[in-house]
C-alpha positions in Angstrom: -7.2 -14.8 -9.2 -9.3 -12.0 -7.8 -10.0 -10.4 -11.1 -11.3 -13.6 -12.8 -14.8 -12.5 -12.9 -13.7 -9.2 -14.7 -11.6 -11.2 -17.1 -14.3 -13.7 -18.0 -16.7 -10.9 -19.0 -14.2 -8.7 -20.8 -13.1 -8.9 -24.4 -9.6 -8.0 -23.4 -8.9 -9.3 -19.8 -5.2 -8.5 -20.1 -6.1 -4.8 -20.7 -8.5 -4.8 -17.7 -6.0 -6.3 -15.5 -3.2 -3.9 -16.6 -5.5 -0.9 -16.2 -6.4 -2.1 -12.6 -2.7 -2.4 -11.8 -2.0 1.1 -13.4 -4.8 2.5 -11.3 -3.6 1.5 -7.9 0.0 2.6 -8.9 -1.4 6.0 -9.8 -3.6 6.2 -6.6 -0.6 5.4 -4.5 1.3 8.4 -6.3 -1.6 10.7 -5.7 -2.1 9.6 -2.1 1.6 10.4 -1.4 0.9 14.0 -2.2 -1.8 14.1 0.6 0.8 14.5 3.3 0.7 15.7 7.0 4.3 16.6 8.2 4.7 15.9 11.9 7.5 17.9 13.5 8.8 15.2 15.9 9.4 12.5 13.1 10.8 12.4 9.6 8.1 10.0 8.6 4.8 11.8 7.3 1.3 10.8 7.5 -0.2 10.1 3.9 -3.1 8.1 2.5 -0.6 5.8 0.8 -1.1 2.9 3.4 -4.9 2.8 2.8 -4.3 2.6 -1.0 -1.8 -0.2 -0.6 -4.1 -2.1 1.5 -6.9 -1.6 -0.7 -4.8 -2.7 -3.7 -4.2 -6.1 -1.9 -7.7 -6.5 -1.0 -9.1 -5.6 -4.4 -6.6 -6.9 -6.8 -5.2 -9.8 -4.8 -1.7 -10.9 -4.0 0.0 -10.8 -7.4 -1.7 -7.8 -9.1 -1.7 -5.8 -5.6 2.1 -6.3 -5.4 2.6 -5.5 -9.1 0.8 -2.2 -8.6 3.2 -1.3 -5.8 6.2 -2.5 -7.9 5.1 -0.2 -10.6 4.8 2.8 -8.2 8.2 2.1 -6.5 9.8 1.8 -9.8 8.5 5.2 -11.1 10.1 6.7 -8.0 13.4 4.7 -8.6 13.5 6.1 -12.1 13.5 9.6 -10.5 9.7 10.6 -10.8 8.7 12.7 -7.8 5.9 10.3 -6.8 7.0 10.0 -3.2 5.5 12.1 -0.3 8.4 14.6 -0.5 8.6 14.7 -4.2 12.2 14.0 -4.4 12.2 10.9 -6.7 14.9 8.4 -6.5 16.5 10.4 -3.5 13.7 9.0 -1.4 15.5 5.6 -1.3 18.4 7.3 0.6 16.0 8.8 3.2 14.1 7.8 6.3 11.1 6.6 4.5 12.7 4.3 2.0 11.7 1.3 4.1 8.1 2.1 4.0 8.0 2.5 0.2 9.7 -0.9 -0.2 7.4 -2.3 2.4 4.4 -1.3 0.4 5.2 -4.3 -2.1 5.1 -7.2 0.5 2.2 -5.6 2.3 0.0 -5.4 -0.8 1.1 -8.9 -1.5 0.3 -10.4 1.9 -3.0 -8.4 2.3 -4.0 -9.7 -1.1 -3.0 -13.3 -0.3 -5.0 -13.2 2.8 -7.9 -11.9 0.9 -7.6 -14.7 -1.6 -7.5 -17.3 1.4 -10.8 -16.1 2.9 -11.3 -12.5 3.4 -13.3 -11.8 0.2 -16.7 -10.4 1.4 -15.9 -10.7 4.9 -15.1 -7.2 6.5 -13.8 -8.5 9.7 -11.4 -10.9 7.9 -10.5 -7.9 5.4 -9.7 -5.7 8.3 -7.5 -8.2 9.9 -5.7 -8.8 6.7 -5.2 -4.9 6.5 -3.9 -4.9 9.9 -1.2 -7.5 9.1 -0.5 -5.4 6.0 0.1 -2.4 8.3 2.4 -4.6 10.4 4.5 -5.6 7.3 4.8 -1.9 6.4 5.8 -1.0 9.9 8.3 -3.8 10.3 10.2 -3.0 7.1 9.9 0.7 7.3 10.9 1.0 11.0 13.7 -1.4 10.5 15.1 0.7 7.6 14.5 4.0 9.6 16.3 2.4 12.8 19.2 0.9 11.0 19.8 3.4 8.2 18.9 6.6 10.0 18.8 6.2 13.8 22.0 4.1 14.4 20.3 1.1 15.6 18.3 2.8 18.4 15.2 0.5 18.2 13.2 2.4 20.8 13.7 5.6 19.0 12.8 3.7 15.8 9.5 2.6 17.3 8.7 6.1 18.7 9.5 7.9 15.5 8.4 5.2 12.9 5.6 3.2 14.2 4.0 4.4 17.4 2.7 7.8 16.3 0.8 6.3 13.3 -1.0 3.3 15.0 -4.3 4.9 15.4 -4.5 6.7 12.2 -3.3 3.5 10.3 -5.9 1.4 12.1 -8.4 3.9 10.8 -7.1 3.4 7.3 -7.1 -0.4 7.6 -10.8 -0.2 8.5 -11.5 2.2 5.7 -9.7 -0.1 3.3 -11.7 -3.0 4.5 -14.9 -1.3 4.3 -14.3 0.1 0.7 -12.9 -3.2 -0.9 -16.1 -4.8 -1.9 -17.4 -1.6 -3.6 -14.0 -1.0 -5.3 -14.1 -4.6 -6.6 -17.6 -4.0 -8.1 -16.4 -0.9 -9.6 -13.6 -2.7 -11.4 -16.0 -5.5 -12.3 -18.4 -2.9 -14.0 -15.5 -1.4 -16.1 -14.7 -5.1 -17.2 -18.1 -5.5 -19.0 
């Protein structure tokens, strides 16, 4: 487990682990509010993708995914933590697949980190790009099937293509910040 160093030094490792999971759920909620709406697509630009990737890179597969399960669950219970602030209604909209995609993206990014990315920025960046691909796959599929009547070219044009450059930058930033974030969590665990 990625937080094993923290847990070995902490008098209450379960508390440190829970706090880290809660922190990333809260950061995902906060980053949802930092939104840029684009006039040609129902999918906004947010900082959520970077936080989801950072959760996986920092917490590992299980805890990264748990942070996103917690985040998505708060929305399902009606809290307005999604980008549009509409709570559970977000699951009936164009961005539902992206929200759901955060969970496996954090898991896969974390799993890849556990398998070799730790401390290697190039590998962390590659793991992050794979995480972005997971988000795009699930999000664009939902958008295409649920909103765009199976028009896959339109789904790609509205749900993935406009975001490739900005999400590549977010993946790079997550990879660069991962070691420092881990170190910060480690310091708290003392």
